[in-house]
C-alpha positions, 0 to 999 in steps of 0.5 A: 498508508505507511505509518511507523509503530513508534507510537504504539506499545508492544502488548503481546508476543505470540510464538507460532508453532507449525505442525510441519518441519521448519526445514526447507525441502531439497536445498542441497542443489543450491551451491555458490562457487568460491569465485562468487563468494570471493567476488561478493567480498571484494565488492562489499569491501571496496564499498568500505563495509566491515565484514569482520574478516569473514566471508559474507556468503555461505557456500550453501545458503539454503542449508538446513543447519539449525545454526545458519550463517546468513541463511538464504543470502545470495550475491547482490546482483541476483536480487536485481534479476527481473525475468520475463519467463521462468522454467516450470520445473525450476519454479516447482522446486522453488515452491517448497522454499516459497511456502517455507518463507511465507510461513516464516515471514508473511504477515498475511499468512495468519490473516488469510487463514483466519479469513478462510484461506487454505495455504496447503490447497493453494500450494498443492494446486499450484504444484499440479499446474506446474507439473502439467507444464513440465519442461516448458518455459512459461511467461511470468503472468502464467507461471505466477497466475496463482498469486493473482488468485491469492490477491483476489482473496486477500489484496496485498500490493506489496507481497509479490514476485518482482517480475515485469507482469504484462497484466499488472491489474491482475496482480496489483489492485487499487480501489475502484468506486462505482455508483449503484443505480438504486438503493440496496435492500440488503448487504452485497454478497456478490460482484458480477463482471461485464464478462459474466464472472462472479466474485463472492463478497464477504458481507461482514467486511464493511469495506466491501459494502455500499456507502452513501455519497453525495453526487452532483450531476450537472453542478458542483453546488454542494447544496444541490447534490443528491445522496446516492450509494457507491461501492468500492472494489479492488480493480483486479476484479476487472470491470464490475457491471452489477452487484447482488444485494439483498438477493436483487441484482443491481447495475453499477454505473462507473467510468473506467477511463483512466483520468490520472492525467486529466486530474493532474491537469486540473490540479495544475490549473488550480495551482497556476503551475506548468509543472507540479510542485507544493504550492499555496494559492489564494483562488478568491478572497474566501478560498485558499488552495494547497497543492500536495504532489508526491512527497518524494525527495524531488519536492522535499525543498518545496515542501520545506519552503511552503511550511516556512512561508505559509504564514506569509502566503495565507492570512488564515481568514479563508472560509474554505481551504482546498487540499489537493492530493490528487496524483500523490503517490506518497513518500515521506510525510509532510504536513507542516504547511497545514500549521496555518490552520491547525496546531502542529501538536494537533497534526502530530498527535493525529499522525501518531494515532492513525493505526491502532494495532500493528502486528510484526512477524519476526523469524530467523530469516528477518535479517536476510530478507532485510538485506535482500530488500536493500539489494533488490533496488540495486543500491550496491551499484552507487550507494549514498552515505545513507545507503552504506550506513543501512548496509553496514547495520544489516551486515552487523546483524547478519554476522551472528549465527541465527537459530532456525526457530519458529517465527513470532508475532509482535503485536503493538497497540495504541491507546483508546484514542488510536484509529482516528478515521471518521466515515462521516463529516460535520462542517459545523464543528468549529466555525472559527476554522475554515472548511477543509475540502480534501480532493483525492483520487485513485493515485493517492497512495501510501503516506498520501492516504495518511494525509487523507486519514488525518484530514478526516479527523480534523474539524470541518473536513470533507473528502471529495473524489474517488477511493484512494489506492489502498496500499499499506495494510501489509508493509515493511517489506523484505526480499528473498530469492527463489534460487532455482527460477532466479526470481526475487520475491518481496514479502510484507512482514507487518500487518496494520489495522487501521479501522476499529471495525476490522474492515479491509484497507488494502485495494479498497482505500479511503472512501470519499464523502463527495463522489468526483468520478467523471471528467466534468466533476474533476475539472478545475471549474467544478471543484472551484464551484464546489468550494464556493458553495461550501464557502457560502455556508460560512456566511 
């Protein structure tokens, strides 16, 4: 869920004081050659960027000089490195830099500590593991295995070494939704995998606990659906077979087959398309259908056309409008095409109130990792005018010496109306408007989740599908380089609080009211049947 903080007010600046020194250990062996420094200058000047007559790179970029010039900025091409193996000794040296940089910039550092995480113990254990492999070259999955341990404790789909992991599910988790075979008599305290592994559950975190959902066994008829209990957990836990709730072991029922292509096929059938695109269709005299694919540049014109033409395409008299966001990975926020049924200021007002608190971590490294975040995508190779403008802005920031001081947390808060997510639904809020049936899945991430969050607060909205990805609690990323191993590392600098009850969002996502977790319930016929049964409630 990618939402700006422009609507939030800066309420607090917290200076953080660490007991340990700010200096990075043993940086003296990191030295750039005069040829590397000259080549970088020539590359940037050739792009038309203004370096103010200075050398952009420092000879010793990891110097502990408290007045540093462009600290930790390395040659641009270094950030595009994606090694499959690393030397254990080199990575062991880099852990000092990693610990320092996470402490300086990671917005989840204090959050994890508050949840009971010990950074000191984690880093010490990791060092011991690498020292035991002294002299060896390790696959990245093995070398960075402790990152998976951190993510199991505190899911964060943005903070990661930028390497090609083979087992991505260990390192990146999206929400998985499973049904309990019977109602729990108490809070869930433990997950049990199909391999017998157990995972402790923070029962005080609402996101980890079972919730009521509606389930239709054979039919999509809303009035025949039954109330059941479902639980959401991060997929990097593996396949969870059971939970312990109220001291009792309860089996789970889940279909772990990836249904992404099946869901996309069903969406294209409803949209009457061969290839995905933003579109409105009138499925019946009472049911409208809006298809929202990924909100990328590829579909920007299609979304603009739909927003312009929606009043011609729809007469506004639908009893049910299906908003299908399955397989939507996010991107820029588009919502103007919903203005046929909801006022633009109503939609805009909800967007600005999705987040009720944002905490941004700022340090002397902030400009440097901002530069790294631009470089890691390789934009310097063929930059657009927008890329060049962003690069020049960062260069301007980097040209002034920075003081290696303690980081600060900038806390931005919304007003009393911020934090709009609603768990329940009410289909009789405003009978002059249609029922909004939002169909989502576990590929709906980032600003797609913003769409779902806004929809939950609109009159007569109901959400069907499975939990969304859950990506965006930690965001606003930058990148730095672990110089001995050559691994670029991406770090989140912003922590967004979406729910007023403090529940987790990352890798749990937004829960559905109606569970669609089988091949049948994701079919176009089933969803149309569900919409038709909802339309009958308007007669």
